[in-house]
N, C-alpha and C positions, 0 to 999 in steps of 0.2 A: 504494500500500500504506500503510495507516494506521500512524502511529507508535505504538509500544508505550507504555502508560501510564507505565512507569518512565522511558522516554526523555523524555517530555514533562515529567515532574516534575523530572528531572535538568537539563533545559534551562532550565526556569523558575527553578530554584534557582541555576543559574549566572548567569542574567540579573540576579537580585535580589541576589546576594551576592558574586560574583567581580568584582573591580575591572577585570579584563581586558575585561569585557563592559559596562563603565559606559556607553560611548558607544553601544553597540547599544541598550541600554534607553533612553538619553537620546534617541536618534533616534526610537524608537517613541513615546516620550512627546510629543516635539515634533510629530511627524506626527499623532498622535492628537488632540492639543490643537488643531492647525490645523484638522482636520476638524470637531472639536467647535465651534470658534469660528464656522466657516462655517454650521453648522447653527443656531447661536444667531441669527446674522444673518438667516437665512432664515425661521425660525419664531417668533422673539420680536420684538415691536414695539420700535422705537427710542423712547427717551425723551428729549425735548428738555429740556435744563437750561441749559448754558452755551454750546453750539455757536453758536447764533444771535448771542449777545452777542459771542463771539470774532470772528465774521464782520463784524458791524457796526463793531466797534472797528477791524478791519483796513481797512474802507472809509473810516473817518475818516483813517487813516494814508495811504491811497492818494490821498485828496483833498488831502494836503499838511499835515495837522494834525500838529504835533510837540509841542504842549503837553499833557502827560499829564493835567492837570487838566480838559481839555476833551474827552478821548476817553472815551466811555462807550457802554453798550448797555442792553438791557432789564433785565439783572440787576445793573447797577452800573457803576462807573467801571473803567478799566484799572488793575489793581493788580499786574501781573506785569512782570518785567524785560524788556528789549528783545528777548532771544532768543525769547521767547514770540511777540512781534509778527512776527518774521521767519518763524518756523515756520508760523504760521497765515496769513501772507500767501501762502506757498507752497501751503498747503492750499486757500486761497481761490481761487488761480489755477487749480488742477487739478480743483476740484470745482464749477465753474460758479458762482462766488461763494458757495459753501457750499450750493447747492441740491441737489447730487448727494450726498445723505446716504449712499446705499448704497455709493458709491465710497469715501467717507470711512470708512465702517465696515470695508470690506475693507482699507484702509490701516492702520487701527487693529488689525485682526486680525493683519496682518503684524508690526506693532509689538509686539503681545502675544506672538506666537510668538518674536520676537527676544528679548524679555525672558526667556522660558522657557529659550531656548538659552543666553543669557548666565548665567542663574542656574545652569544645569547646569555650565557651564564653571567658574564660581566654586567650586561644590561640588567639582568634580573636582580643581581645583588645590589645594584644601585637603586635609588629611589625615583619614583615618578616617571618611569620610562614606560610609555604605552606599548601594549602588545603589538599593535599594528606596525610599529617602527621596524620590527623584524622583517617585514615584507620587503623593505628596501634592500636588505643585505644581498639577495640573489640577483639583483638587477644589473650589477656591474659587468659589462662585457669585457672590459680590460682586465679585471681581477681574475675572471675565469681563465682568460688567455694566459696570464702570468703563471698560474698554477699548472694547468693541464696541457697547455700547448707550447709553453716556453721552458718550463722546468727550472726556474731560477732558484738560486740558493737563498734569496731573501725570504722565501716562503717558510723555510725552516726556522729562521730567527724570529719571524713574526709570531709563529705558533708558540715558540718558547717564551717570548715576552708576554703574550696573552696569558699563558699559564701562570707566569710570574705575577701579573697584575691580579688575576683571580685569587691566587694564594694570599697575596697581601690584603686583598679585600676581606678575606676570611681570617685575618690576623695571624696567618702562618708566615711570619716575616722571615724566619730562617729558611724555609723552603722557597719562599718568593725570591730571596736574594740568590739562592743557589740556581734557580731557574733563570733569573736575570743574567747571571754569569754565564750560564750555558748559551743563552741567546747572544751575549756579547762575544762569545768564542766563535760565533759563526759570521757575524757582521758587526763592524765597529759602529755602524749607524745606531745601534741600540744605546749608545752613549747619550743620545738626545733625550732619553728618559731620565738620565741620571740626576739632574737638578730636582725634578719632582720627587724621585725616589728618596733623595737625601732629606728633603723637607718632611716627607711622610715618616721616615725612620726616626729622625730627630724628635719630631713632635710626639710620636707614639712610644719611643723607647729611650730617648736621651742621646746625648753626644757620644759617650764612650761606646755604647752599643753600636751606633752608626759608624764610628771610626773602625771598630772591630770588623763590622760587615764589609766596609770598603777594603780593608786588608784581606778579608776572606775572598772577595771578588778578584782582587789582584792576584792572590795566591793560586786560585783556581785557574786563572789565565796562564800563570807561569807553569803550573803543573801540566796542563794540557799541551803547552807549547814546549815543554822541556827538551824533547829530542831536537827541535829546531833551534832553540836557544843555545843548546850545548854546541851545535855545529857552527852557528854564526848568529849570535843574538842581534847584532846590528841589522843584518839582512832581514831577519824575521820582523823585528819591530818596525823597521822602515817600510816594509811591504804591508804587513797586516794592520798597522795602526798609523798610516801615513796621513797626517792632517794637512799636509801641503799639496796633496794630489790635485791636479787640475784636469777636469774632464773636458773632452772636446766640445766646442760650442755647438757643433751640428747635431749632437745627440740630446741636448738639453730640452726639457719640457718647460722649465721656468726661466725667467729673466731673458726670454728671447727678444724682448723689445729693447734690450740694451745692446749697443754696438759691440761687435766681437772683440775689438781691441780693448775696450773698457772691461768687458766680461772676463777676459783673460788676465787683466792687470792685477798686480799685487795690491794696489790702492783699493780696488773694488772688493777684493777678498777681505782686506782689513776693515773696510766700511761695513760689510755684512757681519763680520765677527763682532764689531762694536754694537751693531744693531741687535744682534742675537743676545749678547750679554745684557744690553740695556733693557730689552723687553722682559727678560727673565728677572732682572732686578725689580722692574716695575711690578710684575706679578708677585714677587716675593715681598715687596714692601707694602703693597696695597690690597692684595687679595688672598694669598695662600695662608696668611696668619691673621686675617681680619677678625675672624670669630674668636680668636684667642685674646683679643684686646688690641694687639698690634704686633708687628714683627719685633719691636723693642721689648715687649713683654716676654715673647718667646726667647729672644736672645739673653735676656736677663736670667731666665730660668735655666737656659743652656749652660751658662758659665757658673751660676751659683750652685746648681745641682746637676752636674754632668752625668750622674748615674741614673737619674730619674727622667721620666717623660717631660719634654719641654712644652708640650701643648697644654692649654687650659681646658679645651673641649675635646671630646673623643674624636678620633680620626675615623670617619665613617666610610663604608664601602663606596658611597657616592663621591666623597672627597677624594678617595684613592684614584678612582677612574678618571674623574675630571682633572685632577692635578697631573697625573701621568700622561693623559691624552693631550692636555694643553702644553705640557713641557715638550712633547714630541712635535706638536704642530708649530710651536715657536721655532724649533730647529729647522723644520721643513721650509718654513717661509724664508728663512735667511740662508738656506743652503745655496751655494753658488750654482750648482747644477743638480737637477733631478732627472734621472733616466726613467724610462717607462716602467721598469720593474720596481722602482721606488714607490710607486702608487700603493703597493701592497703594505707599505709601512703604516698607512693610516686610512685606507679606504673604508674599513669596517668601523673606524672611529668617527667618521664624518657624521653619520646620522645622530649619534649620541651627542656630539659637541653642538651640532645645530639645534638639537632639542633643548640644550642647556641655555640657548639664547632666548630672548623675548621677542624675536621678530615675528611678524604675521606669518601664517602658514604658507601663503603664496611665496613669500621671500625665502622661507626655509627650503621649500621644494625647489625653487629656482636656483639656490646656492648648490644644492645637491646635483642638479642637472648641469650647472656650469662646470663643476669640478669633473664630473664624468665626461662631459664634452671635451674639456681640455686634455684629459688623459687619453682620449681616443683620436685626437688629431695627429696624424703622422705624415710628414715631419711637423713639428710644432711650428706655429706662426706667432707673429706679434699679438694677433687677436686672441688666439687660444691661450698663450702664455699670460697675457694681461687678464684674461678671464679667470685663470687659475689663481694668480696672485690676488686679484680683487676678491674672489670668493673666500680664499683662505684668510685674508686680512679681516674681512667682514665677520667671519666665524669667530676669529680670535677676539675682535672688538666686542662682538655680541656676548661672548663668554665673560669677558672682563666686566662689561656693563651689568650683566645679569647676576654676577656674583657679588655685586656691591651691597 
């Protein structure tokens, strides 16, 4: 017997708006996206970009090479931390030295589905996130492509940092920092979250705990990289954590409106760094410690009682997600170059951050559309790049204003 129309409408409304049915809708979204990902693998051709290079670099490692400066592939030298090598060694072993692309795509599909599930869990742990916002997650054409058609290493670091954020939301800070270190061992871009992480740990656990965790993170990096550090520590650090690296102008998605000679100049890089630090300081001074009285109240408690939490009010799951996501977004805005795979760094955070603003719904949806548009224009143009920058800045400004 068919359901009455009013019953269907009521059921859909409950799924979309009633928090009791959040995980019912989340499960439907995850399952639907899993099916969609498999259809993409089946009907859309794989595009070779870096997978072959990853496999060749792993083969150098398997042959006994530990000098980072001597490990390279068709698209360049090895420029990722040691965790990247170990992950792709595993993939090399189970995909017939990288030849079984289809198996690799299925593994990446599972990784993508895991990222959607973790995103849903982060959203659910935070407060006042409507169920229907989950429906935006499967809509990104570019994000599906990065996972199942391009097989970028960024995807592994994204899932690790998502797991870290979820653990910290659940007050499992020891596990969270361990997962954060795992993510950092794959891509140094995870450092963009570090300012937010430090604020959270200091407020929740105090200065000495935070310092200890920073040394733990550093120690884990050293432990994972030990074979390479022993061979040539300078080559490893210079490649895996090269802060002076200059990406080619032709591949950038952001700052395309800037003349190429300016884009490549040291003065421009310095200006972006100053902008990055300045905005972090603004959020630190005016927003991240606002509910505690002020940043000065927190700092006073930090130095008077370094073994005790510096925050006056509890660090909530919503605060964790908002602070970590905002810290990441600030870094993305001031990054000199963003390549297409870098969209994975924050694509699933965009709906959350936009919902934290007080913009009208039409503007919120327009910002989501503008960001997706910009990341799907290839090669990027001054218009698409300006659209991306404008949308990102508006989101950041909206979060700053809404958290007043």
